[in-house]
Each structure stands twice: as C-alpha cells, then as structure tokens.
Phi, psi and omega in degrees: 000333179300321184298334180292336180246025180279116184289316181184141171268337175228091195297353185292345190299323187248025188307320186256006180285141179216108174275121186303131176082350182278134175255120177267117183258115185260122178239100174283141181227133180217108177057034178223041179298339181289332179256350184299321180301317179300318181296312181294318178304321181293335175281321179293340179269004181296138177289337173275116192269340185277078182224156165235144183245114184253104178271112183265112181282111181257014177275165176297132181303133178084356180284163178302320180295320178296320178295323179294323178297314180299318179295321180293315178301318179296327184291339181290334179050045182224126184294343177291333185267118184234149180257129175251120181258146174242156181294325179203161177287127176242288174191176183297326179298314179297320181294317179294319177299321178298322178294317178298316182293333179273350185284155176235010182276160174283339182232154181234134173227155181235146174217129175287153188288351177250008181246179180206157177255150169280156191303330185265006186306301185295319179302315182291320179290321177297325179300322179290314180296322180290334185274346185211107184288347180280347179267126183253354179202154177224130172252170178217178182272166183219156168252143171256133184233150169222134186056032177081003183244139180288126175243348176204145175233142177293121178295150177300147177208175181243168179276357180291129180061034188293327180304310181291322179300318179292314183299319184271007178062024179288326176231153178250101175259117183259159177301328181289347183262351189256153170227126187234149169289130183299320180303314180293321179297317180293326177294318181288327182108154184270196182288140178284112186283354176279348181268131176274337177216172178062019175295331179294319178295316179301314181295318182293324177295315180297320184288311186283350176296321184241347187238144182276132177237128178267165179236124175267107187277057173222158187265111181233006181229137174249118176258119182264130184251023182285326185274137177260007182296135174073011177282124187281151173286171178302312181300319180293322181294326177301314178295320179301315181295320179296316180296321180298311182291332173297315185289329185250021181309318180299330178290321180297326182293348179285347187247160178291166179301320179295316179296323177298320178297322179295319180295311181295325180298321180300322180282328175295322177298321178299319178294319180298315182288331176294320178293318179297324179297330178265009180061035176259086190291317183292316173301322178297314179300321179300322179290321177296323179296322178298324178294320179075194180273084183236092185302314178302323180295321180286328175295318178295321176299316178300319180296319180292319181294323176295321178295326179298336181270000184288126174232115183285145175281131183231000000 
C-alpha cells in the first residue's frame, strides 16, 4: 500500500509542476520516526485544506528506521501523505531538495520531523501571499518547548532588512516557520548540499537577497527541543561555520567592513558559548579574542541574549 502513495524514487520528474493554490509541505525525517507522527498530524489538522505532505525518508534504505517510516506513512491512509524515497542517506539539505523536486504545489513549506504547526499556520500565511503579489514568502513566530512546556518564544520582528538580521543572527527564522512561492524559491536556489549544517541560513540568505519576505507576528510553530539527535560538538561547529562562510561569501561582500565584523562576531559568539557548554575554556577564550574589543558586537550580543529569555504570554 505504501507504493500507492510513493511520490517519487527519483524526485526530478515533477520539478517544475505547480498546481495552483496547492501547498507542498516537505518533512525530511532521519532517525525520528517516534516524533514523525506528531508532525504529520499537525499538517493534517491544517484549516487550509489544499496541501500535499511529502515525507522524505532520509534514513538508509532498508534500515529498521526506514521501514518504520514507510509503515507510518501507510498507516495514515490519506492520499495527501506521500513518501519520497532516496537512494541513500546524504544530509538534510539533500532531503529537503528531494521534497521540493517531488512537489507539485504552487507553494512550498517545510517542517522538521520533531516539530509541529498550529492548525491555522498555512491559512494565515496564504492570506498574506494572496493579498500582495510582491511578497514571495511569509515567516511566523515560534515557541520552543521541552517536555511539552514553553521555555522560549521568538520575539516579534519585521521583514525589513531581513537579510542582514538573519546573517547577523539577530532573528531566528527556521525552515519550519516559512511558506514560500515555489517559483521564487527555484529562482533563488535550493539548499546547498555541501553544507552539513546552516543550510537554512544559506537558503534564507539566497532567498531574501532578491525576494521580499513578510513576517506574521503570531505563534503558529512549536519547536521541540527534547531530542539531542544531530546536535554538533564544538569542534564540529567550528567546521560548520567555516563551510557556511565559504558558501555565502558573496553575501558577506554586500556589506561594509564594519558590518562584516558584526556579522562574523555573532557567529564567533556562538562558537564561544558552544565551547563553554562543553567546559572548553581555552577554545572559548580564543573565540572572544577573535571578536576583540568591539563594543557594538557586545551590545548586539546582549540584545540577542535578552531576546533568548523572551517568553510570550499565551
């Protein structure tokens, strides 16, 4: 029965197809079949009904985890839920790209397999896109939860200067919060498959460089932080940052030398705190030394840390 809802074994076939008004929701899944049902259920509960749900199996073909994903997709008994198979596990960027290539919707949305949407997310975002053709994407706010309880909420922000805000880590726009016009996404380019992390930042920089994204300042996404799967070590994060700045070098060139220092400082601070979390004091000190005596950078850090403590009243 799974084969009846198999979206594609080679996703390139429907790359340019667009069914008007249809939202293709891409869920890459890797070793999280236990939370995948919650994610898919939150899509099936959407008040906006014109959707397809593409579950991209990013596990090794034939593995127990891959078999569990296939069984779960089959259990929904809903034609909206489709399974996208890949020949082998590569990374999340490749899996999301496979979902986009297998999609037939006019719009694209992403959801991580351990997160969930509130029922009105797509409806509210579509209302904005339908009302203004100059807007090619809409993000929304999110709550972060652990053990089912909110410990952080994304503070409200605007779409003005979003490219720099994302680059400088001033705001956290996640793949799970965005809804994009597929045409604009294809123009901007998909996820860089050479990146093991920060593909979301890379995609958002590419997208917001040429395309307008609005912000819906309401909470429609729940990000669950219970799982520790795929969280990088400090050493791995150092490599991740190097690869990221290599991939987005043209974006950095858009800014003045002073602005570039601010952007780089934000990422150096992330490395410093990652080292401190692992009690690696000398590597942490080294990152702070790289920032140097940069008062604006520390003011921006204080602003971000204050935002991290923000919990919206609901």
